[in-house]
C-alpha positions in Angstrom: 69.8 48.5 41.1 69.0 46.2 38.1 70.2 47.4 34.6 68.4 45.7 31.7 70.6 44.9 28.7 70.0 43.4 25.3 68.4 39.9 25.4 66.6 38.5 28.4 69.4 38.7 31.0 69.4 41.2 33.8 72.6 42.8 35.0 73.1 43.2 38.7 75.5 46.0 39.5 77.7 47.4 38.3 80.2 47.4 41.1 82.6 50.2 41.8 85.4 48.0 43.2 88.6 48.4 41.2 89.9 45.2 39.7 86.5 43.4 40.0 84.3 42.4 37.1 81.1 43.6 38.4 78.3 42.8 35.9 76.5 39.6 36.8 73.8 38.4 34.3 70.9 36.8 36.1 68.1 35.0 34.4 64.9 37.0 33.7 62.4 36.9 36.5 59.9 34.1 36.2 56.6 35.1 34.4 54.1 36.4 36.9 51.3 33.9 35.9 50.1 31.2 38.3 49.9 27.7 36.9 46.4 26.6 35.8 47.1 23.2 34.3 43.8 21.3 34.5 42.2 20.4 31.2 39.7 22.9 29.8 36.2 21.8 30.9 33.6 20.9 28.2 30.2 22.6 27.9 27.1 20.6 28.6 28.0 19.6 32.1 25.0 17.9 33.8 23.9 16.2 37.0 27.0 16.5 39.2 25.5 18.7 41.8 26.1 16.2 44.7 29.7 15.7 43.7 30.4 19.4 43.3 28.8 20.0 46.7 31.2 17.5 48.3 34.2 19.1 46.6 33.1 22.6 47.7 33.0 21.3 51.2 36.7 20.5 51.0 37.4 24.2 50.7 36.6 24.5 54.4 39.8 22.5 55.3 42.4 24.7 57.2 44.9 26.0 54.7 48.0 25.4 56.8 47.9 21.6 56.0 47.2 19.5 52.9 43.7 18.0 52.6 42.9 15.1 50.2 39.9 14.2 48.1 39.5 10.8 46.4 37.4 11.0 43.2 36.5 7.5 41.9 34.6 6.0 39.0 34.9 3.9 35.9 36.9 5.1 32.9 34.9 7.6 30.8 32.5 8.6 33.6 33.8 12.2 33.7 36.0 12.3 36.7 38.5 14.7 35.1 35.8 16.9 33.7 34.1 17.1 37.1 37.3 18.3 38.8 38.0 20.7 35.9 34.6 22.3 36.3 34.9 22.6 40.0 38.4 24.0 39.8 37.3 26.7 37.4 35.2 28.5 40.1 36.7 31.8 41.3 36.5 30.7 44.9 38.8 27.7 44.1 41.3 30.1 42.4 41.3 32.3 45.5 41.6 29.4 47.9 44.7 28.1 46.3 47.0 31.0 45.3 49.9 28.6 44.6 48.1 27.5 41.5 46.5 24.3 40.1 48.9 21.5 39.1 47.8 18.5 37.0 49.6 15.3 36.2 48.1 12.2 34.4 50.1 9.3 35.8 48.9 7.0 33.0 51.1 9.0 30.6 54.1 8.1 32.8 53.3 4.5 33.7 55.2 1.5 32.4 54.6 -2.1 33.5 52.2 -0.8 36.2 54.8 1.4 37.9 55.3 5.2 37.8 58.5 7.1 38.3 57.3 9.3 41.2 60.7 11.1 41.3 60.1 12.1 37.7 56.6 13.3 38.5 58.0 15.5 41.2 60.4 16.9 38.7 57.4 17.9 36.5 55.7 19.5 39.5 58.8 21.4 40.5 59.3 22.8 37.0 55.6 23.8 36.9 56.3 25.9 40.1 59.2 27.5 38.2 62.0 25.8 40.1 65.0 25.8 37.7 66.3 22.5 36.5 69.8 23.0 38.0 68.2 23.2 41.5 66.1 20.1 41.3 67.9 17.4 43.4 68.3 13.8 42.2 66.6 11.6 44.8 63.0 11.1 45.5 63.2 12.1 49.1 65.0 15.4 48.2 62.6 16.2 45.5 59.6 15.6 47.7 61.1 17.8 50.5 61.8 20.6 48.0 58.2 20.3 46.6 56.9 20.7 50.2 59.1 23.7 50.7 58.0 25.3 47.4 54.4 25.0 48.4 54.8 26.0 52.1 52.8 29.1 52.8 51.2 29.1 49.3 48.3 26.6 49.3 48.3 24.7 46.1 45.8 22.5 44.3 47.4 19.3 43.0 45.3 17.0 40.8 46.7 13.5 40.2 44.8 11.6 37.5 44.7 7.9 36.9 46.3 6.9 40.3 46.3 3.1 40.8 48.0 2.8 44.2 47.8 4.8 47.3 51.6 4.7 47.7 51.9 6.9 44.5 50.3 9.8 46.3 52.3 10.5 49.5 55.4 12.0 48.0 53.3 14.2 45.8 51.4 16.0 48.5 52.0 19.7 48.8 52.8 21.2 52.2 49.6 23.3 52.2 46.5 23.1 50.0 44.6 20.1 48.5 45.5 17.0 46.6 42.6 15.6 44.5 43.3 12.0 43.5 41.4 10.5 40.5 41.2 6.7 40.4 39.1 3.9 39.0 39.2 2.2 42.4 38.5 3.3 45.9 42.0 3.5 47.5 41.3 2.5 51.1 44.5 3.8 52.6 43.7 7.3 51.4 40.2 7.1 52.9 41.6 5.8 56.2 44.0 8.8 56.2 41.0 11.2 56.0 40.6 11.7 52.3 37.1 13.0 51.3 35.2 10.3 49.3 33.8 11.6 46.0 32.3 8.6 44.1 31.2 9.5 40.5 28.5 7.2 39.1 27.4 7.0 35.4 24.7 9.5 34.5 21.2 8.3 35.3 18.6 8.2 32.6 17.2 11.7 33.3 20.6 13.4 33.3 21.8 11.5 30.3 18.6 12.5 28.4 19.2 16.2 29.2 22.7 15.9 27.8 21.4 14.3 24.6 18.8 17.0 24.2 21.6 19.6 24.0 22.5 18.1 20.6 19.2 16.7 19.3 15.8 18.0 20.3 13.9 15.6 17.9 13.2 12.0 18.7 11.3 10.5 21.5 12.2 10.4 25.2 12.3 6.7 25.0 14.9 6.7 22.2 17.0 9.2 24.1 16.8 7.1 27.2 17.8 4.0 25.2 20.8 5.8 23.8 21.9 6.7 27.3 21.5 3.1 28.4 23.5 1.8 25.4 26.3 4.2 26.3 26.2 3.0 29.9 25.6 6.6 31.1 29.2 7.4 30.3 29.6 11.1 29.2 32.7 10.1 27.0 30.6 7.7 24.9 27.6 10.0 24.8 29.7 12.9 23.5 31.3 10.7 20.9 27.8 9.8 19.7 26.7 13.4 20.0 29.4 14.5 17.6 27.9 12.1 15.0 24.4 13.6 15.5 25.7 17.1 15.2 27.8 16.3 12.1 24.9 14.4 10.4 21.6 16.4 11.0 19.7 13.8 8.8 20.6 11.0 11.3 17.9 10.4 13.8 18.0 9.1 17.3 16.2 6.1 16.1 18.9 5.4 13.5 21.7 5.6 16.1 19.9 3.5 18.7 19.1 0.9 16.0 22.8 0.7 14.9 24.0 0.4 18.4 21.5 -2.1 19.4 22.4 -4.4 16.5 26.1 -4.5 17.7 25.8 -4.3 21.4 25.4 -7.4 23.6 23.3 -5.4 26.1 23.1 -2.0 27.8 26.5 -0.3 28.4 28.2 -2.0 25.4 31.0 0.5 25.2 33.0 -1.4 22.6 30.0 -1.4 20.3 29.5 2.4 20.8 33.1 3.0 20.0 32.9 0.7 16.9 29.9 2.6 15.6 31.5 6.0 16.2 34.7 5.1 14.4 32.7 3.5 11.6 31.0 6.8 11.0 34.4 8.6 10.3 35.8 9.1 6.8 38.1 6.4 5.4 41.1 8.6 6.1 40.2 9.2 9.7 39.5 5.5 10.3 42.9 4.6 8.9 44.5 7.2 11.1 42.6 5.9 14.2 43.7 2.4 13.3 47.3 3.7 13.0 47.2 5.3 16.5 46.3 1.9 17.9 49.6 0.6 16.6 51.9 3.4 17.9 53.8 3.2 21.1 53.6 5.7 24.0 50.5 7.7 25.0 50.9 10.9 23.0 51.4 11.7 19.3 52.4 14.6 17.1 52.2 15.3 13.4 55.9 14.4 12.7 55.5 11.1 14.6 52.3 10.3 12.7 53.9 11.1 9.3 56.9 8.9 10.2 54.5 6.0 10.8 52.9 6.6 7.4 49.8 8.6 8.3 48.1 10.6 5.6 45.6 13.4 6.1 46.7 14.1 9.6 45.1 17.5 10.1 41.6 16.4 8.9 41.7 13.2 10.9 42.9 15.0 14.1 40.1 17.5 13.7 37.5 14.6 13.5 39.0 13.0 16.7 39.0 16.3 18.6 35.4 17.1 17.6 34.3 13.7 18.9 36.3 14.2 22.2 38.2 11.1 21.5 41.5 13.0 21.4 42.6 15.9 23.6 45.5 18.3 23.6 48.4 17.0 25.7 50.8 19.9 26.0 52.5 22.5 23.9 54.0 22.1 20.4 51.1 20.2 18.9 51.1 17.2 21.1 47.8 15.2 21.6 46.6 12.0 23.2 43.7 9.7 23.1 41.6 9.3 26.2 42.8 6.2 27.9 39.5 4.4 27.3 39.7 5.3 23.6 43.3 4.3 23.3 42.5 0.8 24.7 39.7 0.6 22.0 42.0 1.7 19.2 44.6 -0.8 20.2 42.1 -3.6 20.4 40.5 -2.6 17.1 43.8 -2.4 15.2 45.3 -5.4 16.9 42.3 -7.5 15.9 42.6 -6.9 12.2 44.3 -9.4 9.8 48.0 -8.6 9.3 48.1 -6.3 12.3 51.5 -7.4 13.4 53.0 -6.8 10.0 51.4 -3.3 9.7 52.6 -2.5 13.2 56.2 -3.5 12.4 56.2 -1.5 9.2 54.8 1.6 11.0 57.2 1.2 13.9 60.1 0.8 11.6 59.5 4.3 10.3 58.9 5.6 13.9 62.2 4.1 15.1 64.1 5.6 12.2 62.5 9.0 12.8 63.5 9.0 16.4 67.1 7.8 15.9 67.6 10.7 13.4 65.7 13.3 15.3 67.4 12.5 18.7 70.8 12.6 17.0 70.0 16.1 15.6 68.8 17.2 19.0 71.9 15.8 20.7 74.3 17.7 18.3 72.3 20.9 18.7 72.4 20.7 22.5 76.0 19.4 23.1 77.8 20.6 20.0 80.8 18.6 18.8 81.2 16.3 21.8 82.8 13.0 20.8 80.3 10.4 19.7 80.5 6.9 18.3 77.9 7.4 15.6 78.3 9.6 12.6 76.2 12.7 12.4 72.8 12.6 10.7 72.4 13.8 7.1 71.7 17.6 6.8 68.0 18.6 6.6 66.8 19.3 3.1 66.0 22.9 3.9 69.1 23.4 6.1 66.9 23.8 9.2 65.3 21.1 11.3 61.5 21.8 11.6 61.3 20.1 15.0 63.7 22.5 16.7 66.1 25.3 15.8 67.8 26.1 19.1 69.4 24.0 21.8 66.6 24.9 24.3 64.0 23.8 21.8 65.9 20.6 21.1 66.0 19.8 24.8 62.3 20.5 25.2 61.5 18.2 22.3 63.5 15.4 23.8 61.7 15.9 27.1 58.3 16.1 25.5 59.0 13.0 23.5 60.5 11.1 26.4 57.6 8.6 26.9 57.5 7.8 23.2 61.3 7.5 23.1 61.3 4.9 25.9 58.4 3.0 24.2 60.3 3.1 20.9 63.4 1.7 22.6 61.5 -1.1 24.2 59.9 -2.0 20.9 63.1 -1.8 18.9 64.8 -4.0 21.5 62.0 -6.6 21.2 62.4 -6.6 17.4 66.2 -7.0 17.8 66.9 -3.7 16.0 69.9 -3.5 18.2 71.8 -0.9 16.2 69.0 1.6 16.5 68.7 1.0 20.3 72.3 1.9 21.3 72.4 4.8 18.8 69.2 6.2 20.3 70.6 5.7 23.8 73.8 7.6 23.0 71.8 10.6 21.7 69.6 10.6 24.8 72.6 11.5 26.9 71.7 15.1 26.0 68.3 14.7 27.7 69.5 12.9 30.7 72.5 15.2 31.4 70.2 18.2 31.2 67.0 16.9 32.9 68.1 14.1 35.1 65.2 11.6 34.5 67.1 8.9 36.4 64.6 6.1 36.2 64.3 6.5 32.4 68.1 7.0 32.1 68.7 3.6 33.9 66.0 1.7 32.0 67.1 3.0 28.6 70.8 2.3 29.1 70.1 -1.3 30.3 68.4 -1.8 27.0 71.4 -0.1 25.3 73.9 -2.3 27.0 72.1 -5.5 25.9 71.7 -4.2 22.4 75.4 -3.2 22.0 76.5 -6.6 23.4 74.3 -8.5 21.0 75.6 -6.4 18.1 79.2 -7.2 19.2 79.9 -3.5 19.5 82.3 -3.4 22.5 82.8 0.3 22.0 79.1 1.0 22.2 78.8 -1.3 25.3 81.6 0.6 27.0 79.8 3.9 26.2 76.5 2.6 27.4 77.9 1.3 30.7 79.8 4.5 31.3 76.7 6.6 30.7 74.7 4.2 33.0 77.4 4.6 35.7 76.9 8.3 35.6 73.2 7.9 36.4 74.0 5.8 39.4 76.7 8.3 40.4 74.2 11.1 40.2 71.9 9.2 42.5 74.7 8.4 45.0 74.5 4.7 44.1 78.3 4.3 44.0 78.4 0.5 44.3 76.2 0.2 41.2 78.3 2.8 39.4 81.5 0.9 40.2 80.0 -2.3 39.0 79.2 -0.8 35.6 82.6 0.8 35.2 84.3 -2.5 36.1 82.4 -4.3 33.4 83.3 -1.5 31.0 86.9 -1.6 32.0 87.0 -5.4 31.2 86.2 -4.6 27.6 88.8 -1.9 27.1 91.6 -4.2 26.1 89.8 -5.1 22.9 89.4 -1.4 21.9 92.0 0.8 20.4 90.3 4.2 20.8 91.9 5.8 23.9 88.9 8.1 24.4 86.8 5.2 25.6 89.4 4.5 28.2 89.6 8.2 29.1 85.8 8.3 29.6 85.8 5.3 32.0 88.8 6.7 33.9 87.0 10.0 34.3 83.9 8.4 35.7 86.1 6.3 38.1 87.9 9.4 39.2 84.6 11.1 40.0 83.6 8.1 42.1 86.9 8.1 44.1 86.7 11.9 44.5 83.2 11.5 46.0 84.4 8.7 48.2 87.1 10.9 49.8 90.1 9.3 48.0 91.5 12.2 45.9 95.0 10.8 45.4 93.5 7.8 43.5 91.3 10.3 41.6 94.4 12.3 40.6 95.9 9.2 39.0 92.6 8.4 37.1 92.1 11.9 35.9 95.8 12.1 34.8 95.1 8.9 32.7 91.9 10.5 31.3 93.8 13.7 30.4 96.5 11.7 28.5 93.8 9.7 26.7 92.2 13.0 25.5 95.4 14.3 23.8 94.3 15.9 20.6 90.7 16.6 21.8 90.7 20.2 22.9 87.5 20.1 24.8 88.5 16.8 26.4 91.8 18.3 27.5 90.0 21.2 29.2 87.5 18.9 31.0 90.1 16.5 32.3 92.4 19.3 33.4 89.5 20.7 35.3 88.8 17.3 36.9 92.5 16.9 37.7 92.7 20.3 39.3 89.8 19.7 41.6 91.2 16.3 42.6 94.6 17.9 43.4 92.9 20.6 45.4 91.0 18.0 47.4 94.3 16.2 48.0 95.8 19.3 49.5 98.2 19.8 46.6 97.2 23.4 46.3 100.0 24.7 44.1 99.7 21.9 41.6 96.0 22.4 41.6 96.4 26.2 40.9 98.9 25.5 38.1 96.8 22.8 36.5 93.6 25.0 36.6 95.5 28.0 35.3 96.6 26.0 32.3 93.0 24.7 31.9 91.7 28.3 31.9 94.2 29.4 29.3 93.3 26.5 27.1 89.6 27.2 27.5 90.2 30.9 26.6 92.2 29.8 23.4 89.6 27.3 22.3 86.5 29.3 23.2 85.3 26.6 25.6 83.3 29.2 27.6 81.1 26.6 29.2 84.0 25.4 31.3 85.3 28.8 32.4 83.0 29.2 35.5 83.7 25.6 36.7 87.5 26.1 36.3 87.3 29.6 37.9 85.5 28.4 41.1 88.1 25.8 41.9 91.0 28.0 40.9 89.7 30.6 43.3 89.6 28.0 46.0 93.2 27.0 45.3 94.3 30.6 45.4 92.6 31.1 48.7 94.3 28.0 50.1 97.6 29.4 48.9 97.0 32.5 51.0 96.0 35.0 48.3 92.3 35.9 49.0 92.5 39.1 46.9 93.5 37.2 43.8 90.9 34.5 44.7 88.2 37.1 44.9 89.0 38.4 41.4 89.0 34.9 40.0 85.7 34.0 41.7 84.1 37.2 40.6 85.1 36.4 37.0 83.7 32.9 37.4 80.4 34.4 38.4 80.3 36.6 35.3 81.0 33.6 33.1 78.4 31.5 34.8 75.8 34.2 34.3 76.7 34.6 30.6 76.4 30.9 30.0 73.2 30.4 32.0 74.9 28.0 34.4 72.9 29.1 37.4 74.0 26.3 39.8 77.6 27.4 39.2 76.6 31.1 39.5 75.1 30.2 42.9 78.5 28.6 44.0 80.5 31.5 42.6 78.4 34.2 44.2 78.6 32.4 47.6 82.3 32.0 47.3 82.8 35.7 46.2 80.8 36.9 49.2 83.0 34.8 51.6 86.2 36.1 50.0 85.0 39.7 50.0 84.3 39.3 53.7 87.8 37.8 54.3 89.4 40.8 52.5 87.3 43.4 54.4 85.2 44.4 51.4 81.9 44.4 53.3 80.1 46.3 50.5 81.0 43.8 47.9 80.1 40.9 50.2 76.6 42.4 50.8 76.2 43.1 47.0 77.0 39.5 46.1 74.7 38.1 48.9 71.9 40.3 47.6 72.5 39.0 44.1 72.6 35.5 45.4 69.2 35.9 47.1 67.8 37.4 43.9 69.1 34.5 41.9 67.6 31.9 44.2 64.2 33.7 44.1 64.3 33.7 40.3 65.2 30.0 40.4 61.9 29.3 42.2 63.3 28.7 45.6 61.1 30.1 48.3 63.4 28.8 51.0 67.0 29.5 49.8 69.6 26.9 50.7 72.9 27.8 52.4 73.9 30.7 54.5 72.6 33.4 52.1 
């Protein structure tokens, strides 16, 4: 049975086997809710009966396969709102019990390309697949996504798709993929996607929308307003907010103002100019500032770092005008992509724009260098770093995050902006900030494995360190980049980065840099099936970490697993036993499960399965306590095998049951391995 204890953990057991540590802490079961991620639909939805009818027809598609619908139209025409209204119907909820997933690819696009592997990571996390079970490669993630959606039809909405090739890996095994794009993607239509073109509102529908805000004025004036807005609901709503906020303003006034600025019907720039001109001075300054900022989302701390004033009131104005929308938890917002383009054009066209942008971004870069360093230290503790720690917060607590989990979530939420800041800082030759920010982002990439961003950021970091003449930072950046390639199985690229780092070591006195490079090289040789070479490299890394207690534990662990792979079982057991004793003395609890798993394998190889069973069982306990669920998976599987070898069938079944429960709680509908 399950015994609940203090905190969120759940204890499986206890076991009655003498000599075994039987209480295994599992993570709490995932919340029972089904994801409903589409934006909240607005009121005042008009004249989309034909499009809704087409989408409803898609519901007749057999559930055992994935259907596709392609919704196309110009920016601001209401594609997202159309799908949000349709998806809100109870029959759609019932049809897709796996939930409704939504990703806006524009938020993840850089230079025209999207990291589809990163998108799959977002989708898998939305389906409650734990981070430690998300594989590194695109193919593996796509396969896991299909497995996670098999048997549970799921609605996946992909917004701002530019290329048909972006869609394929993101298709669920069963359900429906709704693709929103400004262009008709012929390959999708050829593959059978249902075509849902969305045109601007005609005059009659637009007038009905206007009449919801203003009943006075002539039909001709209302129709002229619709024409001036090009029939785009986004622009009509922005103008509507002005009418609601200013009851004394007539339709005739608005039409006259727009007509004076517009070159003709559908002058969207003129409409946006007029709407922004109607804001308060503070809101106009804030809107102008948003046009200068990098990335696609913003928060209050980011805006304040850029020099914004009156954030709350300005944000309220933009939300009321439907120019800004919520973009996730923790107070994050974004401008509609059409609005963002206007803000950037407006602010960029003003005199002195580049100087103002540089001044604002100087504050933004400094904010992120400091905040990322705080997050890194909260997540990874006192790991060795090149840069000094940030100054303590004035109040003793960081308002952005107070726990390691919150810090990691902040880094992940801010990832798009962090990358944009890195690019800007590199372009401005603020090289010191670039490599420092990269060093701190290790905490994000080690925890969340955003490989494309990891690689791009560290290429910038390498160049920055080299231009600064910081050989130590360049070695650090190349070593961290090599770890990204290692995680992806790109061993040749990893070796190349490590060779370049190794060439710089002669000019550096700190042995820890050499130890870090040797460790990464050892991991590569171990993965390549050359454990004897790995033993030599890990021995060097261990020597280089003399005096660093955590480094000694880590390198002893690496050396032990290399010795085990080389068939030097007794040496492996001795080395891992010393590592366990050191970890116990120093309180390095995060290493105890890793050491225990390999020590149990060494004890098994030495012919003592009973001792190995106790060691593996203890490793499982430590993994559960530390929330190391991938290690807990390994320890439970090993414990079950060893219990079977020693004839303890009841313990074997208990651990297999716990393993199945763990994998279910990790979001795996199809558990890997023999369990």
